[in-house]
C-alpha positions as CSV (number, residue, x, y, z in Angstrom):
1,M,61.2,69.6,110.7
2,A,63.2,67.0,112.6
3,T,65.3,64.4,110.9
4,D,63.8,60.9,111.1
5,T,66.4,58.5,112.2
6,T,63.9,55.6,112.6
7,I,64.7,52.5,110.7
8,H,61.4,51.1,109.4
9,Y,63.0,48.2,107.5
10,T,66.4,46.9,106.7
11,A,68.1,44.3,104.5
12,P,67.0,40.7,105.1
13,G,69.3,39.1,107.7
14,L,70.3,42.3,109.5
15,G,68.9,43.3,112.8
16,E,67.8,46.8,113.4
17,A,70.5,47.5,115.9
18,D,73.2,46.4,113.5
19,A,71.6,48.2,110.6
20,G,71.6,51.4,112.8
21,R,75.3,51.1,113.5
22,I,76.1,50.4,109.9
23,I,74.1,53.4,108.8
24,E,76.0,55.6,111.3
25,L,79.3,54.3,109.8
26,L,78.1,54.9,106.3
27,Q,76.9,58.4,107.2
28,S,80.3,59.4,108.5
29,R,81.8,58.0,105.3
30,L,79.2,60.0,103.2
31,H,80.2,63.2,105.0
32,A,83.9,62.5,104.3
33,A,83.2,61.7,100.6
34,N,81.1,64.8,100.2
35,D,83.7,67.0,101.9
36,L,86.5,65.4,99.9
37,H,85.0,66.0,96.5
38,L,84.2,69.6,97.4
39,T,87.8,70.0,98.7
40,L,89.2,68.5,95.6
41,K,87.2,70.8,93.4
42,H,88.4,73.8,95.5
43,V,92.0,72.7,94.9
44,H,91.2,72.3,91.1
45,W,90.1,75.9,91.0
46,N,92.8,77.4,93.2
47,V,96.0,75.6,92.3
48,V,98.7,77.8,90.6
49,G,102.3,77.5,89.5
50,P,104.5,75.7,87.0
51,H,102.8,72.4,87.4
52,F,99.3,73.9,87.3
53,F,98.0,72.0,84.3
54,A,99.1,68.6,85.3
55,V,97.6,68.9,88.8
56,H,94.5,70.7,87.6
57,Q,93.9,67.7,85.2
58,M,94.8,65.1,87.8
59,I,92.2,66.4,90.3
60,D,89.0,66.3,88.1
61,P,88.8,62.5,87.7
62,Q,89.3,62.2,91.5
63,V,86.4,64.6,92.0
64,E,84.1,62.5,89.7
65,K,85.1,59.2,91.3
66,V,84.6,60.5,94.9
67,R,81.2,61.9,93.9
68,S,80.3,58.5,92.7
69,M,81.5,57.0,96.0
70,A,79.2,59.5,97.9
71,D,76.3,58.4,95.7
72,D,77.0,54.7,96.5
73,L,77.3,55.4,100.2
74,A,74.0,57.3,100.3
75,E,72.2,54.6,98.3
76,R,73.5,51.9,100.7
77,I,72.2,54.0,103.6
78,A,68.8,54.0,102.0
79,T,69.0,50.3,101.1
80,L,69.5,49.6,104.8
81,G,66.4,51.6,105.7
82,G,68.1,54.9,106.7
83,S,67.8,58.4,105.4
84,P,71.1,59.7,104.0
85,K,72.0,63.3,105.0
86,G,73.9,65.1,102.2
87,T,73.4,68.8,103.1
88,P,76.3,71.1,103.8
89,G,74.9,71.8,107.2
90,S,74.9,68.2,108.2
91,I,78.5,67.8,107.0
92,V,79.6,70.8,109.1
93,A,77.5,69.8,112.2
94,E,78.6,66.1,112.2
95,R,82.2,66.1,111.0
96,D,85.2,65.6,113.2
97,W,87.8,67.4,111.1
98,D,88.5,71.0,110.3
99,D,87.6,72.7,107.1
100,Y,90.2,73.0,104.3
101,T,91.8,76.4,104.7
102,I,94.3,76.7,101.8
103,G,93.1,79.2,99.2
104,R,95.0,80.2,96.1
105,A,98.4,78.4,96.4
106,S,101.1,76.6,94.6
107,T,100.6,73.0,93.3
108,Q,103.0,71.7,95.9
109,E,101.3,73.5,98.8
110,H,97.9,72.1,97.8
111,L,99.4,68.6,97.2
112,G,101.0,68.7,100.6
113,S,97.7,69.6,102.2
114,L,95.8,67.0,100.2
115,D,98.3,64.4,101.5
116,V,97.1,65.1,105.0
117,V,93.4,65.1,103.9
118,Y,93.7,61.8,102.2
119,R,95.5,60.3,105.2
120,G,92.5,61.1,107.3
121,V,89.9,59.9,104.8
122,V,91.7,56.6,104.2
123,A,92.4,56.0,107.9
124,S,88.7,56.5,108.8
125,H,87.6,54.3,105.9
126,R,89.9,51.6,107.3
127,E,88.5,52.0,110.8
128,A,84.9,51.5,109.4
129,I,86.1,48.5,107.4
130,D,87.4,46.9,110.7
131,E,84.2,47.5,112.5
132,L,82.1,46.2,109.6
133,D,83.9,42.9,109.7
134,K,81.5,41.8,112.5
135,L,78.4,43.7,111.2
136,D,78.0,43.5,107.4
137,L,80.4,42.0,104.9
138,V,78.4,43.5,101.9
139,T,78.9,47.0,103.2
140,Q,82.5,46.2,104.2
141,D,83.2,45.0,100.6
142,M,81.9,48.3,99.2
143,L,84.2,50.3,101.6
144,I,87.1,48.1,100.7
145,G,86.7,48.9,97.0
146,Q,86.4,52.6,97.8
147,T,89.5,52.5,100.0
148,E,91.5,50.9,97.2
149,Q,90.6,53.8,94.9
150,L,91.2,56.4,97.6
151,E,94.6,54.9,98.3
152,L,95.4,55.1,94.5
153,F,94.5,58.7,94.4
154,H,96.5,59.3,97.6
155,W,99.5,57.8,95.8
156,F,99.0,60.1,92.9
157,I,99.2,63.0,95.3
158,R,102.2,61.6,97.2
159,A,104.2,60.9,94.1
160,H,104.6,64.7,93.7
161,L,105.9,65.0,97.3
162,E,108.4,62.1,97.3
163,D,112.1,62.3,96.6
164,Q,114.1,59.8,94.7
165,G,115.0,58.0,98.0
166,G,111.4,57.4,98.8
167,R,111.2,60.1,101.5
168,L,107.9,61.9,101.7
169,A,108.2,65.6,102.4
170,T,104.9,65.7,104.3
171,S,105.5,62.6,106.6
172,A,105.6,64.7,109.7
173,A,102.7,67.1,108.8
174,G,99.9,66.9,111.2
175,S,97.6,69.5,109.7
176,E,96.7,70.8,106.2
177,V,98.7,73.9,106.9
178,E,101.8,71.9,107.9
179,G,101.3,69.8,104.8
180,A,101.2,72.9,102.7
181,V,104.5,74.2,104.2
182,A,106.2,70.8,103.8
183,G,104.9,70.5,100.2
184,S,106.2,74.0,99.4
185,E,109.7,72.9,100.4
186,T,109.7,70.5,97.4
187,E,109.3,73.3,94.8
């Protein structure tokens, strides 16, 4: 069965073309949120080392909040007349990032990797916010609120990777693996 991408209706005051583009932006954010909450749960299960408990406990509230963000994104897609795609296959087929590859590893390795993950999610949320400025301020407002929360979670991660001088160990990391290596050097 083919996926129906036809918009049969949308919110009053929005044209179908604008609604279609907004739905595309929201779908990419939905994929990112679904991937992020699964990645965070993976980290929660696979983190080890002296700071295990603190990081293990820090991650679960992030998982729950990001799941809630995914639900809000999906419901906004439906509100605008679209059909949200939340299956693992749709995430893999439509994402533009690599899968999280760090398995059982130290807290610092996972935190270094998560710094890179959060950088990507926050940056792409901000790009969508910029584009929504001309399309739909209601959807933009929702993404602004989500970005504020994502940036807070990102800070929680980075606080474990920063030295007293404010230097971030993972600042040059361009991949999750590089982030893990840089994070491990802070142990």
